[in-house]
N, C-alpha and C positions, 0 to 999 in steps of 0.2 A: 579414419583411414580414407585415403583418396580413392574416388571411384573413377574407373577408366571409361571414357566416352566410347560407346560401341562404334561410332563412325570412324574411329581411328584404327580399328582392326584391319588387318590385311584381308583382301578378298580371298575366298576359297579358290585354291589352285586346283585345276583338274589333275587327277592322278594319271601317271603315264601307263601305257599298256591297255590291256583289256578292261572294260568297264564292269564286267562281271567277275565274280570270285572263282569261277570255274574256267578251266582251259578247254578249248575245243580242238578239233583236228587241225584247223588252220594255225592256231597258236603252236601246237606241237611241231608242225611242219616248219614254221618260221624259226623255232628254236633249233631244229635239226639243221636247217640250211645255214643259220648263223654259225653253228658249231663247225660245220664243214668248211665254211669260208674263212674262219678264224683259226683253224687248227695249225699247228706247227708243221711246216713242210718237211722238216727234218725228222719229225716223229708223228707221222699221220695216224689217224684212227685205225685201229685193228679191224680187219675184215669181220671178225666175229662180233665185235661191238657194233659195227655198222648194220650188220644183218639183224642183230638183236633189236636195235632201235627201229629198223624198218618193220620188223615183225610186230613190235609194239604199236607202231603207227597203223598197221593193217588191222590189228585187233581193235584199236580204238575206233577206227572207221566202221568196222563191222558192228560193234556195240552201239554206235550212234545210229546206224541204219536200223538195227533191231529195235531200238528205243522209238524211233519214228514210226516203225511198223506197228508196234504195240500201242502207241498213242492213237494211230488211225483206227486200229481195231477197237479200242476203248470208245472212241467217238462214234463208231458205227453201231455200237451196242446200245446207244441211248434210245433208239426207236424200237428196239426189240419188244418191249412190253406191249406197245400199241399193236404191233403185228401179231404177237402171240394171242392177245385177247380179241382180235378182230373177228375171230370165229364165233364170238358170242353175239354179234350183230344179228338181229332177227330171232334170237332165242329169248325164252322167258326165264327170268331169274327172280329168286326171292331174296330179300335182304331185310335186316332188322330196321325198325323205325327208331330214330334217335329218341332217347328218353322214355322208351316204351318197351314192353316185353313182347309186343306183337311184331309180326313180319308182314311185309307187303310184297306184291309181285308186280313185275313190269316187263315190258319188252325192250330189249336193248336196241337203241337207234344208232348210237355212235360210241366210239372209244377214243379217249383223249389222254394226254399226259401233261401234267403241270407240276412243277417243282419236284420232279422225280417220282411222283405218284401217278398211278394209272386210274382213270375214272371212267365209269360207264354212264352214258347219258340215256335215260329212258325216253320212250316216245312222248311221255307227258312233260318232259323237261327236267325231271328229277336227276340230280347228280349222285351217283353211288360209287363209293370207293370199292375198287375191285376186290380188296382184301376182306370186305364185309359180306360178300356174296355167300349165301348159305346153300342155295340149290340152283341148278341149271337144268332146264328142260326144253324140249321141242315145243313150239306153239301148237296148241291143239286146233285142229281144223274141224270146227263144228258147223 
């Protein structure tokens, strides 16, 4: 069987229209405008049909605005754990020692977030996962 040389293939032609597989409000508006421009003057679009399409456009725009607002809200929630656990700074916490059944105590110096997990940094530099904290107490003033 004869093999075809890949250099003889036609180059990939760009596809017409939108590069994404979803339509946005601009695409919808372009379709509506094209439909209005190319309609038969002797048989124009019914008022009800035009109003229905405009209502669909308005709904699409509102959904897109709501999606953007939800994305902004989700982005703003990424720092919430750091703020939530910042009240532990200056408090004494007890936590288990890895590979041991004993617990240690330390004073929280800082709170950080890495890879979606919240970590407490003790004054001695030890990093403790906030999920492993067993007890929180005020510093004793002796």
